[in-house]
C-alpha positions as CSV (number, residue, x, y, z in Angstrom):
1,M,7.4,6.0,-8.9
2,E,10.2,5.2,-6.3
3,I,9.9,2.3,-3.8
4,N,12.0,2.2,-0.6
5,G,11.2,-0.8,1.8
6,T,12.6,-1.7,5.1
7,K,12.0,-5.3,6.5
8,N,12.4,-5.9,10.2
9,G,11.5,-9.4,11.2
10,E,7.8,-9.9,10.3
11,A,7.3,-6.1,9.6
12,L,7.8,-4.5,6.1
13,E,7.5,-0.7,5.9
14,V,7.4,0.6,2.2
15,A,7.8,4.2,1.4
16,L,6.6,5.3,-2.0
17,S,7.0,8.6,-3.9
18,G,5.6,9.8,-7.2
19,R,2.5,8.6,-9.0
20,L,0.8,5.1,-8.3
21,D,-0.9,4.4,-11.7
22,T,-1.4,2.0,-14.5
23,N,2.3,2.4,-15.5
24,T,3.8,2.1,-11.9
25,S,1.5,-0.1,-10.2
26,P,3.0,-3.4,-11.7
27,E,6.4,-2.4,-10.1
28,L,4.8,-2.1,-6.7
29,E,2.9,-5.3,-7.0
30,A,6.2,-7.1,-8.3
31,Y,8.2,-5.6,-5.3
32,L,5.3,-6.8,-2.8
33,K,5.3,-10.3,-4.2
34,E,9.0,-10.5,-3.8
35,N,9.0,-9.3,-0.3
36,L,5.7,-10.5,1.5
37,A,7.1,-13.9,2.4
38,G,7.1,-14.0,6.1
39,V,5.6,-10.6,6.7
40,T,2.7,-10.3,9.1
41,N,2.7,-6.4,9.3
42,L,2.9,-4.2,6.2
43,A,2.6,-0.4,6.3
44,I,2.9,1.7,3.1
45,D,3.8,5.3,3.7
46,L,2.2,7.6,0.9
47,I,3.4,10.9,2.2
48,D,5.3,11.5,-1.1
49,V,2.6,10.1,-3.4
50,Q,0.8,12.6,-5.4
51,Y,-1.8,10.3,-7.2
52,V,-3.4,6.9,-6.9
53,S,-5.3,5.3,-9.7
54,S,-7.7,2.4,-9.7
55,A,-4.7,0.2,-10.7
56,G,-2.9,1.3,-7.5
57,L,-5.9,0.7,-5.4
58,R,-5.9,-2.8,-6.9
59,V,-2.4,-3.4,-5.6
60,F,-3.4,-2.3,-2.1
61,L,-6.3,-4.8,-2.3
62,F,-3.9,-7.6,-3.4
63,A,-1.6,-6.7,-0.5
64,H,-4.4,-6.7,1.9
65,K,-5.7,-10.1,0.7
66,E,-2.3,-11.6,1.0
67,L,-1.8,-10.3,4.6
68,A,-5.4,-11.6,5.5
69,K,-4.1,-15.0,5.0
70,V,-1.9,-14.7,8.0
71,G,-4.5,-12.9,10.0
72,S,-3.1,-9.4,9.5
73,G,-3.9,-6.4,7.3
74,L,-2.4,-3.5,5.4
75,T,-1.9,-0.1,6.9
76,L,-1.7,3.1,4.8
77,R,0.0,6.1,6.2
78,H,0.1,9.5,5.6
79,P,-2.1,10.0,2.5
80,N,-2.7,13.6,1.1
81,E,-6.1,15.0,1.1
82,Y,-6.9,13.9,-2.5
83,I,-5.8,10.3,-1.8
84,A,-7.7,10.2,1.5
85,D,-10.8,11.2,-0.4
86,V,-10.3,8.6,-2.9
87,L,-9.8,5.9,-0.3
88,D,-12.9,7.0,1.5
89,A,-15.0,7.3,-1.7
90,T,-14.1,3.8,-2.8
91,G,-14.7,2.1,0.7
92,F,-11.0,1.4,1.2
93,T,-11.2,3.1,4.6
94,E,-13.7,0.5,5.6
95,I,-11.3,-2.4,4.9
96,L,-7.8,-1.1,5.5
97,T,-6.3,1.0,8.3
98,V,-5.5,4.4,7.3
99,E,-3.3,6.6,9.4
100,Q,-2.9,10.4,9.0
């Protein structure tokens, strides 16, 4: 998996590519832990992500909880049909903002 982030003031945009699974989710979690300080707006672009496992969903939940501490939330952008179905089936669309 590849992680490309751009921080602009209090906003962090992260573009992912590849698979977000048990092997790669620790990398994303570490990246977020290093870069969330001072962030009130986080968007993760999933346009180039083919697969998200439960480990990846856990990282999304971690990020959402961290942002909730500052009164904000996580936005997931451009999930493919498979990932959108996973987010819907697991109830993540009820707690996160998902943009097509």
